[in-house]
C-alpha positions in Angstrom: 47.3 96.6 29.7 48.6 97.3 33.2 46.6 99.2 35.8 48.5 100.7 38.7 47.3 102.5 41.8 49.0 104.3 44.7 46.7 105.4 47.6 48.0 108.1 50.0 47.0 111.1 52.1 48.0 114.6 51.2 46.9 117.8 52.9 43.8 116.3 54.4 42.8 114.6 51.1 42.8 111.0 50.0 44.8 110.7 46.7 44.1 107.7 44.4 46.8 107.9 41.8 46.5 105.6 38.8 49.7 106.9 37.2 51.5 104.1 35.4 48.3 102.7 33.9 48.7 101.8 30.2 46.4 102.1 27.3 44.2 103.2 25.7 42.8 99.8 24.8 42.5 99.0 21.1 39.1 97.4 21.8 36.2 98.4 24.0 37.7 98.0 27.6 38.4 101.7 28.1 36.8 103.2 31.2 35.7 106.8 31.0 36.2 109.1 34.1 32.7 108.6 35.3 33.2 104.8 35.6 36.6 105.3 37.4 34.9 107.7 39.9 32.1 105.2 40.5 34.5 102.3 41.1 36.6 104.4 43.5 33.4 105.5 45.4 32.2 101.9 45.6 35.5 100.6 46.9 35.7 103.3 49.5 32.2 102.4 50.7 33.4 98.8 51.1 36.5 99.8 53.1 34.7 102.3 55.3 31.8 99.9 56.0 29.3 102.6 56.2 26.0 101.7 54.5 24.7 105.3 54.9 27.6 106.9 53.1 25.8 109.0 50.4 26.0 107.9 46.8 26.8 111.4 45.6 29.6 113.3 44.1 30.0 115.2 47.3 31.3 112.0 49.0 34.4 112.3 46.8 34.9 116.0 47.6 38.0 115.1 49.7 39.3 112.5 47.2 41.7 113.4 44.4 41.7 110.8 41.5 44.7 111.0 39.1 44.6 109.3 35.8 47.2 109.6 33.0 45.9 110.9 29.7 45.4 109.3 27.3 45.1 105.9 29.0 42.8 103.0 29.7 41.2 105.1 32.4 41.1 108.4 30.5 40.5 107.4 26.9 40.6 109.8 24.0 37.4 111.0 22.3 36.0 108.3 20.1 37.5 105.4 22.0 35.2 102.4 22.6 34.1 102.2 26.2 31.3 99.6 26.4 33.5 97.0 28.1 35.0 99.5 30.5 31.8 99.8 32.5 31.3 96.1 33.0 34.9 94.7 33.0 37.5 97.3 33.8 35.4 98.6 36.7 35.7 95.2 38.3 39.5 95.3 38.0 39.6 98.8 39.6 37.8 97.6 42.6 40.0 94.5 42.9 43.1 96.7 42.6 42.1 99.1 45.4 41.1 96.3 47.8 44.4 94.6 47.1 46.4 97.8 47.6 44.6 98.3 51.0 45.2 94.7 52.0 41.4 94.1 52.5 40.6 91.4 50.0 42.3 89.1 47.5 41.2 89.6 43.9 37.8 88.3 42.9 36.8 86.9 39.5 37.2 90.4 38.0 34.6 90.1 35.2 30.8 90.3 34.8 30.8 87.5 32.1 28.3 89.3 29.8 26.5 86.6 27.8 24.1 87.6 24.9 22.0 85.2 22.8 19.5 86.2 20.3 17.6 85.3 17.1 19.6 84.4 14.0 18.7 86.1 10.8 18.0 82.8 9.1 15.5 81.7 11.6 12.2 81.1 9.7 10.3 82.3 12.8 10.2 86.1 12.3 9.7 86.9 16.0 12.6 88.8 17.4 14.1 87.8 20.7 17.2 88.4 22.7 18.6 87.3 26.1 21.4 89.1 28.0 22.7 88.0 31.4 25.8 88.5 33.6 27.3 85.6 35.4 28.8 85.5 38.9 32.1 84.1 40.0 34.3 83.6 43.0 35.0 86.3 45.6 38.5 86.9 46.9 39.2 85.8 50.4 39.9 88.2 53.3 42.0 88.1 56.4 38.8 87.1 58.3 37.1 84.6 56.0 37.1 82.6 52.8 35.7 84.1 49.6 32.1 83.3 48.7 31.4 81.1 45.7 29.3 81.6 42.6 28.1 85.1 43.5 27.5 88.2 41.6 30.5 90.4 42.1 30.6 93.9 43.5 28.6 96.3 41.4 27.3 93.6 38.9 24.1 93.4 41.0 21.9 91.2 38.8 20.1 88.0 39.4 19.9 84.8 37.3 16.7 84.1 35.4 14.8 81.1 36.6 15.2 78.1 34.2 11.5 77.7 34.0 11.1 81.3 32.9 13.7 80.9 30.3 12.1 77.8 28.8 8.6 79.4 28.9 9.5 82.8 27.3 12.6 82.1 25.1 13.9 79.2 22.9 16.5 78.4 25.5 17.1 75.6 28.0 19.4 75.6 31.1 21.4 72.3 30.9 23.7 73.1 33.8 24.0 75.8 36.5 26.5 74.7 39.2 29.4 75.7 41.4 32.7 75.2 39.6 34.3 73.3 42.5 38.1 73.7 42.9 38.4 77.0 41.0 39.0 79.1 44.0 42.6 79.9 45.1 44.2 77.7 47.8 45.3 79.3 51.0 44.7 79.7 54.7 41.4 81.3 53.6 40.4 79.9 50.2 39.1 82.0 47.4 35.5 81.5 46.3 34.7 79.1 43.4 33.3 80.3 40.1 30.3 78.8 38.5 29.4 76.8 35.3 26.5 77.9 33.1 25.4 75.8 30.2 22.6 76.9 27.9 21.1 75.1 24.9 19.2 76.8 22.1 16.1 75.3 20.5 16.0 77.7 17.5 18.7 79.2 15.3 20.6 81.8 17.3 23.7 84.0 17.6 25.7 84.2 20.8 28.5 86.4 22.0 30.4 86.9 25.3 32.3 89.8 26.8 34.5 88.5 29.6 38.0 89.1 31.0 39.0 85.7 32.2 42.2 86.4 34.0 44.6 84.0 32.3 47.0 84.1 35.3 44.1 83.7 37.8 42.8 86.2 40.3 45.8 87.2 42.5 45.8 86.1 46.1 46.8 88.2 49.0 49.4 87.7 51.8 50.8 84.6 50.2 47.5 83.1 49.0 47.2 81.3 45.7 45.4 82.6 42.6 42.0 81.6 41.5 41.4 79.5 38.4 41.0 81.3 35.1 37.7 81.5 33.3 37.0 79.8 30.0 34.1 79.1 27.7 33.2 76.4 25.1 30.7 76.1 22.2 29.1 72.7 21.4 28.0 72.8 17.8 26.8 69.7 15.9 28.0 67.7 18.9 31.6 68.9 18.8 32.9 70.9 21.7 35.5 73.6 21.1 37.0 76.5 23.0 35.1 79.8 22.6 36.7 83.2 23.0 33.5 85.2 23.0 33.3 86.2 19.3 29.8 86.1 17.8 28.9 82.5 16.7 25.9 81.0 15.1 24.0 78.2 16.8 21.6 75.6 15.4 18.8 74.0 17.4 20.5 71.7 20.0 23.8 73.6 20.1 25.0 74.8 23.5 27.4 77.4 25.0 29.2 76.7 28.3 30.8 79.4 30.4 33.1 78.6 33.4 33.7 81.7 35.4 36.9 82.5 37.3 37.5 81.7 41.0 38.7 84.2 43.6 42.2 84.5 45.0 43.1 83.1 48.5 44.3 84.9 51.6 47.5 83.6 53.3 49.6 80.6 52.4 48.0 77.1 52.8 48.4 75.7 56.4 50.7 72.8 56.6 
């Protein structure tokens, strides 16, 4: 579903016009107006570079936000919106920074990974683990994008491997930078990361992630970042995983490779 934005000034006001955006989404990626406003406010704070800009509705008093109805950004009553907060919000920030020429697109997803107890586990104790995974930042006219970082408003931290092993039936097998996944250009995009977890008891896993099949767009002639992907290793066999709920036996693993960021400027010869 396309998202389009035009940013202009009119009668002393900033107009952020998302006309041309498609939707609504048949799944859960719809973003309600509150999420759209929050993403616009966040992007403006980045562009203005003012840390003391108030996080209040009054800050948007001189900003007009236009969304078509119904659409991905103004869904009808009853539309699913859980993914709009964590996924579509990232795309809105990317789009505004691209339109203003400030930063190539970043990974554009929070990579929401959930693992919990399977119903057939003989141990009756309930448990669940939810984390978001970082990716590559887009490059800017000034510098390359940072690698394997939490993006924009994700704002969470990874749980220490020792804490996971102590409190939950999980083991971290790999947590590393996904080298080469950032876009190529004068300023390279940041690399994504690789997260591999193994379960030690029967479990169910699911993943909400928008992996950018075409890669995170570059800016000013920069190349796109590498798309994200995921795999499940069950009974020793590795297969692509698209995030749907899957059952895991002890010793099975899930592997998430997050997207890289886009580059700024064409590669130097």
